C-alpha positions in Angstrom: 157.5 91.2 124.7 161.1 90.2 125.0 161.5 92.5 128.1 158.4 90.9 129.7 159.8 87.3 129.4 162.2 87.5 132.5 159.5 89.0 134.7 156.9 86.2 133.5 159.6 83.5 134.1 160.4 84.9 137.5 156.7 84.9 138.4 156.3 81.2 137.3 159.5 80.2 139.2 158.2 82.2 142.4 154.7 80.6 142.2 154.0 77.9 144.7 153.7 74.4 143.6 150.4 73.3 144.5 149.4 69.6 145.8 146.2 69.4 144.3 144.4 66.3 145.7 141.0 64.8 144.8 139.3 64.0 148.0 135.8 63.0 146.7 134.7 59.5 145.5 134.9 58.9 141.7 131.0 58.7 141.5 130.0 61.4 143.9 127.6 64.0 142.8 130.2 66.6 143.7 133.9 66.6 142.8 136.1 68.1 145.7 139.7 68.9 145.4 142.0 69.9 148.3 144.8 72.3 148.1 147.0 74.2 150.7 147.3 77.9 150.1 146.4 81.4 150.7 142.7 81.8 150.0 142.9 85.0 148.1 145.8 84.0 145.9 143.9 80.6 145.2 140.8 82.6 144.3 142.7 84.7 141.9 144.2 81.6 140.3 140.9 80.1 139.8 139.3 83.2 138.3 142.3 83.5 135.8 141.7 79.8 134.8 138.0 80.4 134.2 139.0 83.4 132.2 141.7 81.4 130.4 139.0 79.1 129.0 137.3 82.2 127.4 134.6 82.2 130.0 133.2 85.3 131.7 132.4 85.0 135.4 128.8 86.5 135.5 128.3 86.3 139.3 130.5 85.8 142.4 128.6 84.5 145.3 130.2 85.5 148.5 128.9 82.7 150.7 130.8 83.2 153.9 130.1 86.9 153.9 126.4 85.9 153.4 126.5 83.6 156.5 128.3 86.3 158.5 125.9 88.9 157.8 122.7 86.8 158.5 123.6 84.1 160.7 123.0 86.0 164.0 119.6 87.0 162.9 118.6 83.6 162.2 120.0 81.8 165.3 122.8 80.0 163.2 125.6 79.6 165.7 128.0 77.4 164.0 130.6 79.0 161.9 131.0 76.9 158.9 133.6 78.8 156.8 136.6 81.1 157.3 136.1 82.2 153.7 133.7 80.8 150.9 133.0 81.9 147.4 131.3 80.4 144.3 131.9 81.6 140.5 129.2 81.3 138.1 129.8 81.2 134.4 128.3 79.6 131.2 129.7 78.2 128.1 127.2 78.7 125.3 128.4 75.7 123.4 127.9 73.4 126.2 124.7 75.1 127.1 123.4 74.6 123.6 124.5 70.8 123.7 122.7 70.3 127.1 119.4 72.1 125.9 119.5 70.1 122.5 119.7 66.9 124.5 116.7 67.9 126.6 115.2 71.5 127.0 115.0 71.1 130.9 118.8 70.7 131.1 119.0 74.6 131.2 118.7 74.1 134.8 122.3 73.1 135.0 123.4 76.6 133.7 125.2 78.6 135.1 128.0 76.4 135.8 129.6 77.0 139.1 132.8 76.3 140.8 133.1 77.1 144.5 136.0 77.2 146.9 135.9 77.3 150.7 138.1 77.3 153.6 136.6 75.5 156.7 136.2 77.3 159.9 139.2 76.8 162.2 141.5 75.9 159.1 144.1 78.4 158.0 145.7 76.9 154.9 143.4 74.1 153.6 141.1 75.2 150.7 138.6 72.9 149.0 137.6 73.6 145.4 134.4 71.9 144.3 131.9 71.7 141.4 128.8 69.6 140.7 128.7 66.6 138.4 125.8 67.2 136.2 123.4 64.4 135.2 121.4 65.5 132.2 118.2 64.5 130.9 117.7 63.0 127.4 120.7 61.9 125.4 123.2 64.0 127.3 125.8 61.4 128.5 128.5 62.8 126.1 127.8 66.4 127.1 127.9 65.3 130.9 131.5 64.3 130.2 132.2 67.4 128.3 130.9 69.5 131.2 133.0 67.6 133.8 136.1 67.8 131.7 135.7 71.6 131.4 135.2 72.2 135.1 137.9 69.7 136.0 140.2 71.4 133.5 139.8 74.7 134.9 140.6 73.5 138.5 143.7 71.6 137.2 144.8 74.6 135.1 144.5 76.8 138.2 146.3 74.6 140.7 148.7 72.2 138.9 
């Protein structure tokens, strides 16, 4: 471990400093952050932050690939993204709390954090997640969900 310390320190020092900026309104149904970086590197940082919370990504949705593959067949001419992906995962503890507040809250799982780079932009990346509104007595759990998702994004990019 002692031999790894200098390498880890060099990696941290060489890592770019992100300027994570929240660009959505406080009461918006979706939280949106903006960063400036390479999409692939940012994707890896986000995936590591999800795993760092002890959560397993169960599905990666390759949104931009899907559009690219099917847009022509459907007559969709406008390119929306250079790149876009979404990561699905679940927290059993929060899922249990949501479902305890009201059984229909299972619709909120899996949790999803998406990231995209708009068409025509090279360095701007947006990271986004839904702000859950739960049925029943779920206000406290809504805040826990937000704190988890927001914490993951901040861990990845601050």
